[in-house]
C-alpha positions in Angstrom: 0.1 0.2 0.1 1.7 3.4 -0.8 2.6 6.0 2.0 1.7 9.4 2.1 3.2 12.8 3.7 0.6 15.3 4.7 1.7 18.8 5.4 -1.2 20.1 7.7 -1.1 23.9 7.9 -1.6 24.7 11.5 -0.6 27.7 13.0 0.6 27.4 16.5 0.6 23.6 16.5 3.9 23.3 18.3 2.2 25.3 21.5 -0.3 22.8 21.7 -1.2 21.3 24.8 -1.2 17.1 25.2 -4.5 17.2 26.0 -5.4 19.0 22.6 -3.0 16.8 20.8 -5.2 13.6 22.2 -8.4 15.3 21.1 -7.0 15.5 17.5 -6.0 12.0 17.8 -8.7 10.7 18.6 -10.9 12.6 16.7 -8.3 11.2 13.5 -8.6 7.8 14.7 -12.6 7.6 14.9 -12.4 8.7 11.2 -10.0 6.0 9.9 -12.3 3.3 12.1 -15.3 4.6 10.1 -13.1 4.2 6.5 -11.5 1.2 7.1 -8.5 -0.8 7.0 -8.0 0.6 3.7 -5.8 3.5 5.0 -3.6 3.7 8.2 -1.9 6.4 10.3 1.6 5.7 10.5 2.7 8.7 13.4 2.9 12.8 12.7 5.6 15.0 13.7 4.5 18.6 15.2 6.8 21.7 14.4 6.0 25.3 15.3 2.9 26.0 12.7 2.6 22.6 10.8 2.0 19.1 11.5 3.3 16.3 9.1 1.6 13.0 8.9 2.7 9.9 7.6 -0.1 7.5 6.4 -0.8 4.4 4.4 -3.5 4.4 1.9 -4.9 2.6 -1.5 -4.8 6.5 -3.2 -4.2 10.1 -2.2 -7.8 10.8 -2.1 -8.6 8.7 0.7 -5.9 10.4 2.8 -8.0 13.8 1.3 -11.3 12.1 2.3 -10.2 11.4 5.6 -9.0 15.1 6.1 -12.1 16.3 5.2 -14.3 13.9 7.1 -12.1 14.9 10.2 -12.3 18.6 9.5 -8.2 18.4 9.4 -6.1 20.8 6.8 -4.2 18.7 4.2 -2.5 21.8 2.5 0.1 19.4 0.5 -0.1 15.6 0.1 2.7 13.9 -1.0 3.3 10.3 -2.1 6.7 8.8 -0.7 8.3 7.0 -3.3 11.1 5.7 -2.0 12.9 6.1 1.8 16.7 6.4 2.6 18.4 6.9 5.9 22.1 6.7 7.0 22.0 2.7 5.9 21.4 3.7 2.5 25.0 5.3 2.3 26.4 1.6 3.2 
């Protein structure tokens, strides 16, 4: 199943409390549960004004549908073509 990186513009994201992040996570999981196993949330990175999420999904539209249903921004959705890390240099 393809992987996607979702860039979500969310001013002040880095200042969200643990409780607010929990609420966002719960909302996302509820939508995912309704959508079925064709879309999976892997993890997210919270920065100052953005949240970057990594998902597995059958296609980009599923990622966008998840965002719309959950009321989350999905300002940029990019399919992951390859993954590299320090072991790639070996």
